[in-house]
C-alpha positions as CSV (number, residue, x, y, z in Angstrom):
1,X,-14.9,3.1,-35.6
2,X,-17.0,5.7,-33.7
3,X,-17.0,3.5,-30.6
4,X,-13.2,3.1,-30.8
5,X,-12.8,6.8,-30.7
6,X,-15.2,7.0,-27.8
7,X,-13.1,4.5,-25.9
8,X,-9.8,6.3,-26.7
9,X,-11.4,9.5,-25.5
10,X,-12.4,7.8,-22.2
11,X,-8.9,6.6,-21.7
12,X,-7.4,10.1,-22.1
13,X,-10.2,11.9,-20.2
14,X,-9.8,9.6,-17.2
15,X,-6.0,9.7,-17.4
16,X,-5.7,5.9,-17.9
17,X,-2.7,4.3,-19.5
18,X,-2.9,3.6,-23.2
19,X,-2.3,-0.1,-22.4
20,X,-5.9,-0.2,-20.9
21,X,-7.3,0.5,-24.4
22,X,-7.3,-3.2,-25.8
23,X,-9.0,-4.5,-22.6
24,X,-11.7,-1.8,-22.7
25,X,-12.4,-2.5,-26.4
26,X,-12.9,-6.2,-25.6
27,X,-15.1,-5.3,-22.6
28,X,-17.3,-3.2,-24.8
29,X,-17.5,-6.0,-27.4
30,X,-18.7,-8.4,-24.8
31,X,-21.4,-6.0,-23.6
32,X,-22.8,-5.8,-27.1
33,X,-21.1,-2.7,-28.5
34,X,-20.1,-2.8,-32.2
35,X,-16.3,-2.7,-32.0
36,X,-13.9,-3.4,-34.9
37,X,-11.4,-6.3,-34.6
38,X,-8.6,-4.0,-35.8
39,X,-6.5,-1.4,-34.0
40,X,-6.4,-3.4,-30.7
41,X,-3.2,-1.9,-29.4
42,X,-2.0,0.9,-27.2
43,X,-0.3,2.4,-30.4
44,X,-3.8,2.6,-32.0
45,X,-5.1,4.5,-28.9
46,X,-2.3,7.0,-29.3
47,X,-3.2,7.6,-33.0
48,X,-6.9,8.0,-32.1
49,X,-6.0,10.4,-29.4
50,X,-3.8,12.5,-31.8
51,X,-6.7,12.6,-34.3
52,X,-9.2,13.7,-31.6
53,X,-6.7,16.4,-30.5
54,X,-6.2,17.7,-34.0
55,X,-10.0,18.0,-34.6
56,X,-10.5,19.8,-31.2
57,X,-7.5,22.0,-31.8
58,X,-8.7,23.0,-35.2
59,X,-12.1,23.9,-33.8
60,X,-10.5,25.9,-30.9
61,X,-8.2,27.9,-33.2
62,X,-11.1,28.7,-35.6
63,X,-13.3,29.9,-32.8
64,X,-10.4,31.9,-31.3
65,X,-9.6,33.7,-34.6
66,X,-13.3,34.7,-34.9
67,X,-13.5,35.9,-31.3
68,X,-13.8,39.6,-30.8
69,X,-11.9,39.7,-27.5
70,X,-10.0,37.2,-25.4
71,X,-8.8,36.9,-21.9
72,X,-5.4,35.2,-21.1
73,X,-4.3,33.2,-18.1
74,X,-0.7,32.2,-17.6
75,X,1.1,30.1,-15.1
76,X,4.6,28.7,-14.7
77,X,5.4,25.0,-14.5
78,X,8.4,22.8,-14.2
79,X,8.7,19.6,-16.2
80,X,10.4,16.3,-15.2
81,X,13.7,17.7,-16.5
82,X,13.4,20.6,-14.0
83,X,13.1,23.0,-17.0
84,X,10.7,26.0,-16.6
85,X,7.7,26.3,-18.9
86,X,4.9,28.7,-19.3
87,X,1.3,27.4,-19.7
88,X,-1.2,29.6,-21.5
89,X,-5.0,29.4,-21.3
90,X,-7.5,31.5,-23.2
91,X,-11.1,32.5,-22.4
92,X,-13.5,34.0,-25.0
93,X,-17.1,34.1,-26.1
94,X,-18.5,32.1,-29.0
95,X,-22.1,32.5,-30.1
96,X,-22.7,28.8,-30.4
97,X,-20.6,27.4,-27.5
98,X,-21.0,30.3,-25.1
99,X,-18.1,31.1,-22.9
100,X,-15.1,28.9,-23.8
101,X,-12.1,28.4,-21.6
102,X,-9.4,26.2,-23.0
103,X,-5.7,25.3,-22.8
104,X,-3.9,26.9,-25.7
105,X,-0.3,25.8,-25.3
106,X,2.9,25.3,-23.2
107,X,6.3,26.7,-24.2
108,X,9.8,26.6,-22.8
109,X,11.0,29.7,-20.9
110,X,14.5,30.5,-22.2
111,X,15.1,33.1,-19.5
112,X,13.2,33.4,-16.2
113,X,12.5,37.1,-16.4
114,X,9.6,39.1,-17.7
115,X,10.9,39.3,-21.3
116,X,11.5,35.5,-21.3
117,X,8.0,34.7,-20.0
118,X,6.5,37.2,-22.5
119,X,8.5,35.7,-25.3
120,X,7.1,32.2,-24.4
121,X,3.6,33.5,-24.4
122,X,4.1,35.2,-27.7
123,X,5.5,31.9,-29.2
124,X,2.3,30.0,-28.0
125,X,0.1,32.5,-29.9
126,X,2.3,32.4,-33.0
127,X,2.1,28.6,-33.1
128,X,-1.6,28.9,-32.9
129,X,-1.6,31.3,-35.9
130,X,-2.7,34.3,-33.8
131,X,-0.1,37.0,-34.6
132,X,-2.7,39.7,-33.8
133,X,-3.6,38.4,-30.3
134,X,-2.5,41.7,-28.6
135,X,-5.3,43.5,-30.5
136,X,-7.9,41.2,-29.0
137,X,-6.6,40.6,-25.4
138,X,-8.4,42.7,-22.7
139,X,-7.6,40.7,-19.6
140,X,-4.6,38.9,-18.0
141,X,-4.6,36.7,-15.0
142,X,-1.5,35.3,-13.3
143,X,-0.1,34.5,-9.9
144,X,1.5,37.2,-7.8
145,X,5.1,36.6,-8.7
146,X,7.0,39.8,-9.5
147,X,8.0,38.4,-12.9
148,X,4.2,38.4,-13.8
149,X,2.7,41.4,-12.0
150,X,5.7,43.6,-11.1
151,X,4.6,47.2,-11.4
152,X,7.6,48.3,-13.5
153,X,9.1,45.3,-15.3
154,X,6.5,42.5,-14.9
155,X,4.8,40.8,-17.8
156,X,1.6,42.7,-17.2
157,X,3.5,46.1,-17.1
158,X,5.2,45.3,-20.4
159,X,2.0,44.3,-22.1
160,X,0.3,47.5,-20.8
161,X,2.9,49.5,-22.7
162,X,1.3,48.1,-25.9
163,X,-2.2,47.5,-24.6
164,X,-3.2,50.5,-22.5
165,X,-6.7,49.1,-21.6
166,X,-5.3,45.7,-20.4
167,X,-6.8,44.7,-17.0
168,X,-4.3,42.5,-15.1
169,X,-5.4,40.7,-12.0
170,X,-3.6,38.5,-9.5
171,X,-5.4,35.1,-9.3
172,X,-8.1,35.4,-6.6
173,X,-7.8,31.8,-5.4
174,X,-4.1,32.2,-4.9
175,X,-4.6,35.5,-3.0
176,X,-7.1,33.9,-0.7
177,X,-4.5,31.2,0.2
178,X,-1.8,33.8,0.8
179,X,-4.2,35.5,3.2
180,X,-4.4,32.3,5.3
181,X,-0.6,31.9,5.1
182,X,-0.2,35.4,6.5
183,X,-2.6,34.5,9.4
184,X,-0.7,31.3,10.2
185,X,2.6,33.2,10.4
186,X,1.1,35.6,13.0
187,X,-0.7,33.1,15.3
188,X,1.1,30.5,17.4
189,X,-2.0,28.3,17.8
190,X,-2.4,28.1,14.0
191,X,1.3,27.3,13.7
192,X,1.1,24.6,16.3
193,X,-1.9,22.9,14.6
194,X,-0.2,23.1,11.2
195,X,2.9,21.3,12.6
196,X,0.6,18.6,14.0
197,X,-1.1,18.1,10.7
198,X,2.3,18.0,8.9
199,X,3.6,15.4,11.3
200,X,0.5,13.2,10.9
201,X,1.0,13.2,7.1
202,X,4.7,12.3,7.4
203,X,4.1,9.6,10.0
204,X,1.6,7.7,7.8
205,X,2.9,8.6,4.4
206,X,6.5,7.4,4.9
207,X,5.8,4.5,7.2
208,X,3.6,1.7,5.7
209,X,3.9,-0.1,9.0
210,X,2.3,2.9,10.9
211,X,-0.5,3.2,8.3
212,X,-1.2,-0.5,8.5
213,X,-1.4,-0.4,12.3
214,X,-3.7,2.7,12.1
215,X,-6.1,0.8,9.8
216,X,-6.0,-2.4,11.8
217,X,-6.9,-0.3,14.9
218,X,-9.7,1.4,13.1
219,X,-11.1,-2.0,12.1
220,X,-10.9,-3.2,15.7
221,X,-12.8,-0.1,16.8
222,X,-15.3,-0.6,14.0
223,X,-14.6,2.9,12.7
224,X,-13.4,4.3,9.4
225,X,-10.1,6.2,9.0
226,X,-8.6,8.1,6.0
227,X,-4.9,8.4,5.5
228,X,-3.8,11.9,6.7
229,X,-3.3,14.1,3.6
230,X,-0.5,16.5,2.6
231,X,-1.0,20.2,3.2
232,X,0.3,21.1,-0.2
233,X,-1.5,20.9,-3.5
234,X,-2.4,22.8,-6.6
235,X,-5.0,24.6,-4.5
236,X,-3.6,24.5,-1.0
237,X,-6.6,25.6,1.1
238,X,-8.9,22.6,0.4
239,X,-6.0,20.4,1.3
240,X,-5.5,21.9,4.8
241,X,-9.3,21.7,5.2
242,X,-9.3,18.0,4.4
243,X,-6.3,17.3,6.7
244,X,-8.1,19.0,9.6
245,X,-11.4,17.2,8.8
246,X,-9.6,13.8,8.8
247,X,-8.0,14.6,12.2
248,X,-11.4,15.7,13.7
249,X,-13.4,12.8,12.3
250,X,-10.9,10.1,13.3
251,X,-9.7,11.7,16.5
252,X,-10.2,8.7,18.8
253,X,-8.3,6.4,16.4
254,X,-5.3,8.7,16.2
255,X,-5.2,9.0,20.0
256,X,-5.4,5.2,20.4
257,X,-2.6,4.6,17.9
258,X,-0.3,7.1,19.6
259,X,-1.1,5.7,23.0
260,X,-0.1,2.3,21.7
261,X,3.2,3.7,20.3
262,X,4.2,5.1,23.7
263,X,2.9,2.2,25.7
264,X,5.7,0.3,27.7
265,X,3.8,-3.0,27.0
266,X,4.3,-2.6,23.2
267,X,6.4,-5.6,21.8
268,X,8.3,-3.6,19.2
269,X,9.3,-0.2,20.6
270,X,9.6,2.7,18.2
271,X,12.9,4.7,18.0
272,X,13.4,7.3,20.7
273,X,12.8,10.1,18.1
274,X,9.4,8.6,17.1
275,X,8.5,8.0,20.8
276,X,9.3,11.7,21.6
277,X,7.2,13.0,18.7
278,X,4.3,10.6,19.6
279,X,4.3,11.8,23.2
280,X,4.2,15.5,22.1
281,X,1.3,14.8,19.6
282,X,-0.6,12.8,22.3
283,X,-0.2,15.7,24.8
284,X,-1.6,18.1,22.2
285,X,-4.5,15.9,21.2
286,X,-5.6,15.3,24.8
287,X,-5.9,18.9,25.6
288,X,-9.6,20.1,25.8
289,X,-8.6,23.5,24.6
290,X,-6.7,22.1,21.6
291,X,-9.4,19.7,20.6
292,X,-11.9,22.6,20.8
293,X,-9.6,24.8,18.7
294,X,-9.3,22.0,16.0
295,X,-13.1,22.1,15.6
296,X,-13.2,25.9,15.6
297,X,-10.6,25.9,12.8
298,X,-12.6,23.3,10.9
299,X,-15.6,25.7,11.1
300,X,-13.4,28.5,9.8
301,X,-12.0,26.4,7.0
302,X,-15.5,25.5,5.9
303,X,-16.1,29.1,4.9
304,X,-12.6,29.5,3.3
305,X,-12.8,26.3,1.4
306,X,-16.2,27.2,0.0
307,X,-14.8,30.6,-1.1
308,X,-11.7,28.9,-2.7
309,X,-13.9,26.5,-4.7
310,X,-16.2,29.4,-5.8
311,X,-13.2,31.3,-7.0
312,X,-12.2,28.3,-9.1
313,X,-15.4,28.2,-11.0
314,X,-15.0,28.8,-14.8
315,X,-18.2,30.8,-14.8
316,X,-17.1,33.3,-12.1
317,X,-17.8,37.0,-12.7
318,X,-16.3,40.0,-10.9
319,X,-19.6,40.8,-9.3
320,X,-20.0,37.2,-8.0
321,X,-16.5,37.2,-6.7
322,X,-17.3,40.3,-4.6
323,X,-20.5,38.7,-3.3
324,X,-18.7,35.5,-2.4
325,X,-16.0,37.4,-0.5
326,X,-18.6,39.4,1.5
327,X,-20.5,36.2,2.3
328,X,-17.3,34.6,3.6
329,X,-16.4,37.6,5.7
330,X,-19.9,37.6,7.2
331,X,-19.5,33.9,8.0
332,X,-16.2,34.7,9.8
333,X,-18.0,37.4,11.8
334,X,-20.6,34.8,12.9
335,X,-17.8,32.6,14.2
336,X,-16.5,35.5,16.1
337,X,-19.8,36.0,17.8
338,X,-20.7,32.4,18.6
339,X,-19.2,28.9,18.2
340,X,-19.8,27.2,14.8
341,X,-21.5,23.9,14.1
342,X,-18.4,21.7,14.6
343,X,-17.3,23.4,17.8
344,X,-20.8,23.2,19.2
345,X,-21.0,19.5,18.5
346,X,-17.6,18.9,20.1
347,X,-18.5,20.9,23.3
348,X,-21.8,18.9,23.6
349,X,-20.0,15.6,23.3
350,X,-17.3,16.6,25.8
351,X,-19.7,17.8,28.6
352,X,-18.4,15.2,31.1
353,X,-14.7,15.8,30.3
354,X,-14.5,12.8,27.9
355,X,-14.6,13.1,24.1
356,X,-15.1,10.0,22.0
357,X,-13.8,7.8,24.8
358,X,-10.7,10.0,25.4
359,X,-10.3,11.6,28.8
360,X,-9.4,15.3,28.1
361,X,-7.0,17.3,30.2
362,X,-7.6,20.9,31.4
363,X,-11.4,20.7,30.8
364,X,-12.9,24.1,30.8
365,X,-16.2,25.7,29.9
366,X,-14.4,28.5,28.0
367,X,-15.5,28.6,24.4
368,X,-12.3,30.3,23.1
369,X,-14.2,33.5,22.7
370,X,-10.9,35.5,22.8
371,X,-9.1,33.2,20.4
372,X,-12.1,33.1,18.0
373,X,-12.2,36.9,17.9
374,X,-8.4,37.2,17.5
375,X,-8.2,34.7,14.6
376,X,-11.4,35.8,12.7
377,X,-10.3,39.4,13.0
378,X,-6.9,38.5,11.7
379,X,-8.2,36.4,8.8
380,X,-10.6,39.2,7.9
381,X,-7.8,41.7,7.9
382,X,-5.5,39.6,5.7
383,X,-8.3,38.6,3.3
384,X,-9.4,42.2,2.9
385,X,-5.7,43.2,2.4
386,X,-5.2,40.5,-0.3
387,X,-8.5,41.1,-2.1
388,X,-9.0,44.7,-1.3
389,X,-8.9,45.9,-4.9
390,X,-12.0,43.8,-5.7
391,X,-13.8,45.3,-2.7
392,X,-12.8,48.9,-3.3
393,X,-15.4,51.0,-4.8
394,X,-12.7,52.8,-6.8
395,X,-11.5,49.5,-8.5
396,X,-12.2,49.1,-12.2
397,X,-13.4,45.6,-11.4
398,X,-16.1,47.0,-9.1
399,X,-17.4,49.2,-12.0
400,X,-18.7,46.0,-13.7
401,X,-21.4,45.8,-11.0
402,X,-23.3,48.4,-13.0
403,X,-24.3,45.5,-15.3
404,X,-25.6,43.4,-12.4
405,X,-29.4,43.7,-12.2
406,X,-29.4,41.9,-8.9
407,X,-27.9,44.9,-7.1
408,X,-29.8,47.7,-8.8
409,X,-32.2,49.9,-6.7
410,X,-35.7,48.6,-6.6
411,X,-38.0,50.5,-9.0
412,X,-41.5,51.4,-7.8
413,X,-43.9,54.3,-8.4
414,X,-42.1,56.8,-6.2
415,X,-40.0,59.6,-7.7
416,X,-37.1,58.8,-5.4
417,X,-36.9,55.2,-6.7
418,X,-37.1,56.3,-10.3
419,X,-34.3,58.8,-9.8
420,X,-32.1,56.3,-8.0
421,X,-32.7,53.7,-10.8
422,X,-32.0,56.1,-13.6
423,X,-28.8,57.4,-12.1
424,X,-27.5,54.0,-10.8
425,X,-24.5,52.7,-12.7
426,X,-24.1,55.7,-15.0
427,X,-20.8,56.8,-13.4
428,X,-19.5,53.2,-13.5
429,X,-20.3,52.9,-17.2
430,X,-18.5,56.2,-17.9
431,X,-15.5,54.9,-16.0
432,X,-15.5,51.7,-18.1
433,X,-15.7,53.8,-21.3
434,X,-12.7,55.8,-20.2
435,X,-10.8,52.7,-19.4
436,X,-11.6,51.1,-22.7
437,X,-11.5,54.3,-24.7
438,X,-9.0,52.9,-27.3
439,X,-11.4,50.1,-28.1
440,X,-14.3,52.5,-28.5
441,X,-12.3,54.6,-30.9
442,X,-11.3,51.6,-32.9
443,X,-14.9,50.4,-33.1
444,X,-16.1,53.9,-33.9
445,X,-18.4,54.1,-30.8
446,X,-18.9,57.1,-28.5
447,X,-19.6,57.3,-24.8
448,X,-23.0,58.7,-25.6
449,X,-23.9,55.7,-27.7
450,X,-22.8,53.3,-24.9
451,X,-24.9,55.1,-22.3
452,X,-27.9,54.9,-24.6
453,X,-27.4,51.2,-25.0
454,X,-27.0,50.9,-21.2
455,X,-30.4,52.6,-20.7
456,X,-32.1,50.1,-22.9
457,X,-30.2,47.3,-21.2
458,X,-31.5,48.5,-17.8
459,X,-35.1,48.5,-19.0
460,X,-34.8,45.0,-20.4
461,X,-32.7,43.4,-17.6
462,X,-34.6,44.8,-14.6
463,X,-37.2,42.1,-14.9
464,X,-34.7,39.3,-15.2
465,X,-33.9,36.9,-12.3
466,X,-30.9,34.8,-11.9
467,X,-27.1,35.4,-12.1
468,X,-25.6,38.2,-14.2
469,X,-23.7,35.6,-16.3
470,X,-27.0,34.1,-17.6
471,X,-28.4,37.5,-18.5
472,X,-25.3,38.6,-20.4
473,X,-25.2,35.3,-22.3
474,X,-28.8,35.7,-23.3
475,X,-28.0,39.0,-24.9
476,X,-24.7,37.9,-26.5
477,X,-26.3,34.8,-28.0
478,X,-29.1,36.6,-29.7
């Protein structure tokens, strides 16, 4: 029976249909696994799945009730009936399992205002048997919709009326994408390239004939081509990076296909509308400046995509988020000063005015220095604007850096280093104590006691290497 449960778990984990279950059981039997001859149906897989869910759910709720403090993440969703729902995730520390992040529940939103969303969140916790969840929650994360983070009547504002120490943050991955959207709105070159990428997706997504021709052409040229992707997704930034990467990697194939579409020798002529769009795209793709700009943007998106994926890590800490932001901004500054890897390769391959067999128009030795500076400065401005609260030294999030031994002053035998080490972080810890004063009072702890523990922590942690997360887990799991 254990192998049957494992097979059912695989079906659900890989998002396979339940009807695959009987065939997988038979396959396991043929490879020597000990499988029972009963329960060989999709209905049995459903029952196994429900049993697995109940066991996992029971463990989650038990750990959640024993957790000292929890963080909550909420997000809106629309089901197939076009009805609004609210999804609730929780994150907490368990001594045996470490940091646990899990889906808690989803609930219908009766009214699409802050009270309605908050009521849905309350219902999720009540169904989980956590009526006292507001006593444990210390952190709330949501997207930037006014219903969630509105200063006066948002969900966070209403919760802060009951939970004074609640720290509410707009999802950093979402804010990063909004920073790029702000930049695209301001720059015509970015708008133009976005329109090209959107057209490529529509052309090959809604026309099987066009996609078939593209792949046949790639086979004839002995190259590989991927279907142009949509620019929209759960995390939009990696999608636009992939779309740009596909265009740059398969540049010659796309040009050849559009040339074929506008050729007067073509047997079946496209409609005038398709012909017109194909000519415009072809004109864009044959410009030396535009091709160079595509590769410059790909260099830029490499940094932004990396930052987006780092923001999506379950293990992300506030200190790491700040470090990742600063590293990304430094990368953008490098692109402002000199061309990136993709742009350099493109310029080297197009020295004679031909790039991947395509004769470019308006060939120039200009490396887009002005455009590079304009766009990188604009991106930096909008990223800092969207994520400024994390970078500000006055932010409560920044005060957590007092715990990060990787940024402490180096301690040597000089009096100056000892003084800097002793004083470092003290003001931040006092700020944290002030912010979480209600918790300290409830736990019967004073600021003096917290500072004393912090001094011991600094002595112990200063010899540690590695990320802050590992250091804190080592302490908490003792």
